[in-house]
C-alpha positions as CSV (number, residue, x, y, z in Angstrom):
1,M,-14.4,-1.8,-12.5
2,T,-12.7,-4.8,-10.8
3,E,-9.3,-4.6,-9.2
4,R,-7.7,-6.6,-12.0
5,A,-9.3,-4.6,-14.8
6,A,-8.5,-1.3,-13.1
7,A,-4.8,-2.2,-12.6
8,R,-4.5,-3.4,-16.2
9,E,-6.2,-0.3,-17.7
10,W,-4.1,2.1,-15.7
11,L,-0.9,0.4,-16.8
12,R,-2.0,0.1,-20.4
13,Q,-2.6,3.9,-20.4
14,Q,0.8,4.6,-19.0
15,V,2.6,2.3,-21.4
16,Q,0.7,3.8,-24.3
17,R,1.7,7.3,-23.3
18,L,5.3,6.3,-23.3
19,R,5.3,5.2,-26.9
20,P,6.4,7.7,-29.6
21,H,3.4,9.7,-31.0
22,P,3.2,9.8,-34.8
23,A,4.1,13.0,-36.5
24,G,1.2,15.4,-37.0
25,A,-0.1,16.8,-40.2
26,K,2.6,19.4,-40.3
27,G,5.4,16.9,-39.9
28,E,6.2,17.5,-36.3
29,S,8.8,15.2,-34.7
30,P,7.5,12.3,-32.7
31,V,7.4,13.0,-28.9
32,V,9.5,10.5,-27.0
33,L,9.7,10.6,-23.3
34,P,13.1,10.1,-21.7
35,R,14.0,6.6,-20.4
36,P,13.3,6.2,-16.7
37,T,16.5,6.4,-14.6
38,V,15.0,6.0,-11.1
39,A,14.1,2.5,-10.1
40,I,11.4,2.0,-7.4
41,V,11.7,-0.4,-4.5
42,T,9.1,-1.0,-1.8
43,D,8.0,-3.8,0.6
44,S,4.9,-6.0,0.5
45,A,3.1,-3.9,3.1
46,A,2.2,-1.6,0.3
47,A,-0.7,-3.9,-0.7
48,L,-0.2,-3.1,-4.4
49,P,-2.5,-5.0,-6.9
50,P,-0.5,-8.1,-8.0
51,E,-1.2,-7.6,-11.7
52,W,0.2,-4.0,-11.5
53,V,3.3,-5.2,-9.8
54,D,3.9,-8.1,-12.2
55,E,3.9,-5.9,-15.2
56,L,6.3,-3.3,-13.8
57,S,8.5,-5.9,-12.2
58,S,9.1,-7.6,-15.5
59,H,10.6,-4.3,-16.8
60,G,12.8,-3.9,-13.7
61,L,11.2,-0.7,-12.8
62,L,9.6,-1.9,-9.6
63,T,10.8,-4.4,-7.0
64,V,8.6,-5.4,-4.0
65,V,10.6,-7.0,-1.2
66,P,8.5,-9.6,0.6
67,M,8.2,-9.3,4.4
68,P,8.5,-12.5,6.5
69,V,5.6,-13.8,8.7
70,I,6.4,-16.2,11.6
71,I,3.7,-18.8,12.5
72,G,4.8,-20.8,15.5
73,Q,8.3,-21.9,14.6
74,D,7.8,-21.6,10.8
75,V,8.9,-18.6,8.7
76,Y,7.0,-17.7,5.6
77,S,7.6,-15.1,2.9
78,D,4.7,-12.6,2.3
79,D,4.6,-13.7,-1.3
80,D,3.9,-17.4,-0.4
81,A,0.7,-18.4,-2.1
82,E,-0.4,-20.5,0.8
83,L,0.3,-17.9,3.5
84,E,-3.3,-16.6,3.7
85,A,-4.6,-20.0,4.6
86,H,-1.8,-20.6,7.1
87,I,-2.5,-17.2,8.9
88,S,-6.3,-17.7,8.9
89,L,-5.9,-21.0,10.5
90,A,-3.4,-19.8,13.0
91,L,-5.4,-16.7,14.0
92,A,-8.6,-18.8,14.4
93,S,-6.8,-21.3,16.6
94,G,-5.0,-18.7,18.7
95,K,-1.6,-19.8,17.5
96,S,1.3,-17.2,17.6
97,V,1.6,-15.1,14.5
98,K,4.5,-12.6,14.3
99,T,6.3,-10.6,11.7
100,S,9.8,-9.5,11.0
101,R,11.6,-7.1,8.8
102,P,13.2,-8.2,5.5
103,S,17.0,-8.8,5.7
104,P,19.4,-6.2,4.5
105,G,20.6,-8.8,2.0
106,Q,17.2,-8.7,0.3
107,F,17.6,-5.0,-0.3
108,D,21.2,-5.5,-1.4
109,R,19.9,-7.7,-4.2
110,A,17.1,-5.3,-5.2
111,Y,19.5,-2.3,-5.4
112,K,22.1,-4.3,-7.4
113,S,19.4,-5.5,-9.8
114,A,18.4,-1.9,-10.4
115,A,22.0,-1.0,-11.1
116,D,22.4,-4.0,-13.4
117,A,19.3,-3.0,-15.3
118,G,20.8,0.4,-16.1
119,F,19.0,2.6,-13.6
120,T,21.2,5.3,-12.1
121,S,19.4,5.7,-8.7
122,V,16.7,4.1,-6.5
123,L,13.8,5.5,-4.5
124,S,13.1,2.9,-1.7
125,L,9.6,3.6,-0.1
126,H,8.6,1.7,3.0
127,I,6.1,1.0,5.7
128,S,6.2,3.4,8.7
129,G,9.4,3.2,10.7
130,K,7.2,3.2,13.9
131,L,5.5,0.0,12.8
132,S,8.5,-2.0,11.4
133,G,12.2,-2.2,11.3
134,T,12.1,-2.5,7.5
135,L,13.6,1.1,7.1
136,D,16.7,0.1,9.1
137,A,17.3,-2.9,6.8
138,A,16.9,-0.7,3.7
139,R,19.2,2.0,5.0
140,L,21.9,-0.6,5.8
141,A,21.8,-1.9,2.3
142,A,21.6,1.6,0.8
143,E,25.0,2.4,2.3
144,R,26.7,-0.2,0.2
145,S,24.5,0.0,-2.9
146,P,26.4,0.5,-6.2
147,I,24.0,3.4,-7.1
148,P,22.5,6.1,-4.9
149,V,19.5,5.1,-2.9
150,E,17.0,7.4,-1.2
151,V,15.2,5.6,1.6
152,F,11.8,7.2,2.3
153,D,9.6,6.6,5.3
154,T,6.0,6.8,4.1
155,E,4.8,6.9,7.7
156,T,1.8,4.7,6.7
157,V,0.8,1.2,5.5
158,G,-1.3,-0.6,2.9
159,M,-2.4,1.4,-0.1
160,G,-1.6,4.5,1.9
161,Q,2.0,3.5,1.2
162,G,1.0,2.0,-2.2
163,V,-0.2,5.3,-3.6
164,G,3.2,6.8,-2.9
165,V,4.7,3.9,-4.9
166,Q,2.3,4.5,-7.8
167,A,3.0,8.2,-7.8
168,A,6.7,7.5,-7.9
169,V,6.3,5.1,-10.8
170,A,4.3,7.6,-12.8
171,A,7.0,10.3,-12.2
172,T,9.9,8.0,-13.1
173,L,8.1,6.9,-16.3
174,L,8.2,10.5,-17.3
175,G,12.0,10.6,-16.8
176,K,11.8,12.9,-13.8
177,S,14.8,13.5,-11.6
178,P,15.3,11.6,-8.3
179,E,14.3,14.7,-6.4
180,E,11.1,15.0,-8.4
181,V,10.2,11.4,-8.1
182,T,10.6,11.6,-4.3
183,Q,8.5,14.7,-4.2
184,A,5.7,13.1,-6.2
185,A,5.7,10.1,-3.8
186,E,5.6,12.4,-0.7
187,Q,2.8,14.5,-2.0
188,A,0.7,11.5,-2.8
189,V,1.3,9.9,0.6
190,R,0.6,13.1,2.5
191,A,-2.8,13.5,0.8
192,T,-3.9,10.0,1.9
193,A,-6.1,9.1,4.8
194,I,-6.6,5.6,6.4
195,Y,-9.6,4.5,8.5
196,F,-9.9,0.9,9.7
197,Y,-11.9,-1.4,11.9
198,V,-10.7,-4.5,13.7
199,P,-13.0,-6.9,15.5
200,S,-10.4,-7.4,18.2
201,L,-7.4,-5.4,19.4
202,E,-5.6,-8.4,20.8
203,Q,-3.4,-9.0,17.7
204,L,-2.4,-5.3,17.6
205,R,-1.5,-5.5,21.3
206,R,0.5,-8.7,20.9
207,G,2.6,-7.1,18.1
208,G,3.2,-3.9,20.2
209,R,1.3,-1.7,17.7
210,I,-1.0,-0.3,20.5
211,S,-0.7,0.1,24.2
212,L,-1.7,-2.6,26.7
213,A,-4.2,-0.2,28.3
214,S,-6.0,0.4,25.0
215,S,-6.2,-3.3,24.3
216,W,-7.6,-4.0,27.8
217,L,-10.2,-1.4,27.4
218,G,-11.4,-2.7,24.1
219,T,-11.5,-6.3,25.3
220,M,-13.2,-5.7,28.7
221,L,-15.9,-3.4,27.4
222,D,-16.3,-5.1,24.0
223,I,-15.5,-1.8,22.2
224,K,-15.1,-2.0,18.5
225,P,-12.7,0.8,17.6
226,I,-12.2,2.8,14.5
227,L,-8.5,3.3,14.1
228,G,-6.3,5.4,11.8
229,I,-2.6,6.1,11.1
230,K,-1.2,9.4,12.3
231,D,2.5,10.4,12.2
232,G,3.4,6.8,11.3
233,A,1.6,5.2,14.3
234,V,-1.8,3.5,14.9
235,V,-4.1,5.9,16.7
236,P,-7.7,5.4,18.0
237,L,-10.3,7.6,16.2
238,E,-13.6,6.5,17.7
239,K,-14.8,3.8,20.0
240,I,-18.0,2.0,19.0
241,R,-20.1,-0.5,21.0
242,S,-20.9,-3.0,18.3
243,A,-19.4,-4.4,15.1
244,S,-22.4,-3.4,12.9
245,K,-22.2,0.2,14.2
246,A,-18.4,0.3,13.8
247,I,-18.6,-0.8,10.2
248,A,-21.4,1.7,9.5
249,R,-19.2,4.4,11.1
250,L,-16.2,3.4,9.0
251,E,-18.4,3.8,5.9
252,A,-19.6,7.2,7.1
253,L,-16.0,8.5,7.8
254,A,-14.8,7.4,4.4
255,T,-17.8,8.8,2.7
256,S,-17.4,12.2,4.4
257,D,-13.7,12.3,3.4
258,I,-14.4,11.4,-0.2
259,L,-17.2,14.0,-0.6
260,A,-15.0,16.7,1.0
261,R,-12.2,16.0,-1.5
262,G,-14.5,15.7,-4.5
263,A,-15.4,12.2,-5.5
264,E,-14.3,12.7,-9.2
265,G,-10.6,13.2,-8.1
266,T,-10.6,10.5,-5.4
267,H,-9.5,6.9,-5.4
268,V,-10.5,4.5,-2.7
269,S,-9.0,1.2,-1.7
270,V,-10.7,-1.3,0.6
271,H,-8.5,-4.0,2.3
272,H,-9.9,-7.1,3.8
273,F,-8.7,-10.4,5.3
274,G,-11.1,-13.3,5.6
275,N,-14.1,-11.2,4.8
276,E,-14.1,-10.3,1.1
277,A,-17.9,-10.2,0.9
278,Q,-18.1,-7.7,3.7
279,A,-15.4,-5.5,2.0
280,R,-17.2,-5.7,-1.4
281,A,-20.4,-4.5,0.3
282,L,-18.5,-1.6,1.8
283,G,-17.0,-0.7,-1.6
284,D,-20.5,-0.9,-3.2
285,A,-21.9,1.4,-0.5
286,L,-19.2,4.0,-1.0
287,T,-19.7,4.0,-4.8
288,L,-23.4,4.4,-4.3
289,K,-23.1,7.3,-1.8
290,C,-20.3,9.1,-3.6
291,S,-21.5,10.0,-7.1
292,G,-18.6,10.4,-9.4
293,L,-16.2,8.2,-7.6
294,R,-14.0,6.7,-10.3
295,S,-13.3,3.4,-8.7
296,V,-13.0,1.4,-5.5
297,T,-10.2,-1.2,-5.5
298,L,-10.6,-4.3,-3.3
299,T,-7.4,-6.0,-2.2
300,R,-6.6,-8.6,0.4
301,L,-4.6,-7.0,3.2
302,P,-1.0,-8.2,3.0
303,A,-0.2,-11.1,5.3
304,V,2.4,-9.0,7.1
305,L,-0.4,-6.6,8.1
306,A,-3.1,-9.1,8.6
307,A,-0.9,-10.8,11.1
308,H,-1.4,-7.8,13.4
309,A,-4.9,-6.7,12.4
310,G,-6.5,-10.2,12.6
311,L,-9.4,-11.8,10.8
312,G,-12.3,-9.6,9.8
313,V,-10.3,-6.4,9.4
314,L,-11.7,-3.7,7.1
315,V,-9.5,-0.8,5.9
316,T,-10.5,2.1,3.7
317,V,-7.7,4.2,2.1
318,V,-8.9,7.5,0.6
319,A,-6.4,9.1,-1.8
320,Q,-6.0,11.2,-4.9
321,S,-6.9,9.4,-8.1
322,L,-4.3,7.2,-9.6
323,P,-1.5,9.2,-11.2
324,D,-1.8,9.9,-14.9
325,V,1.4,10.2,-16.9
326,A,-0.3,12.3,-19.5
327,S,-1.0,15.1,-17.0
328,A,2.0,14.8,-14.7
């Protein structure tokens, strides 16, 4: 199933489950789930499928705060339609590409909008505090929010963060309490593993996401690393001598993880930037090798992450299957 179709089908199922069920043969009362009271806020590093975000955002349930990307002297929002082309050109030409945290004012507006929409609290889930100052901005805004805000450090990125958002959405759709919504997000995030390959460590070094020594080693010896996220930071997992072997090893690590969990209950996301065909081949290989795998979602790596990972990055996010409101 394609990314777009999977996103629409998941949301369709959840909305359908929220509708009152007709009375049964014995005249039972319709089952009506309570109105959600917890709004969800996140940032664009979560790499959520756009169609999924659009539908929930239209109901005020979910707000994704865009993160700024700085190319030379120009500042772009992560939701700029032309940003991918700008970043690709800048990275290819060696031009400076940096990122920054959203402003506290952006979170002020998100939290106020949630209050205005009738929500009584907010769960604000964000990119690892070790990789961005986004949490600090959210916490500043939370202190002056008109309704209570719980700011949660997911200690991860991409759909590792995104699955936490999805779990939180599923919980709040059921009318769960703020504590239960936070718990659902935390459980989903903690059960997620990220493996990724970057052709060059230079962008990560420039952005301060890895040490200078690690970058130098990778550049001088032409090592192609497999990296991961541990305790909120980028960590080396394996050092491979060639790009082809590194991608094969990335596939093997993800396959092993999927099979160990049980493919039927696992969802996989593959992020890419500037190499969609390569990502699609990786997704097809995982589907072939992991019988029973429900779906592999392909998404472009958010610009704010691609600015650090560079062109040609491949990311696999192995997580529990998308939350199902019916069984929550």
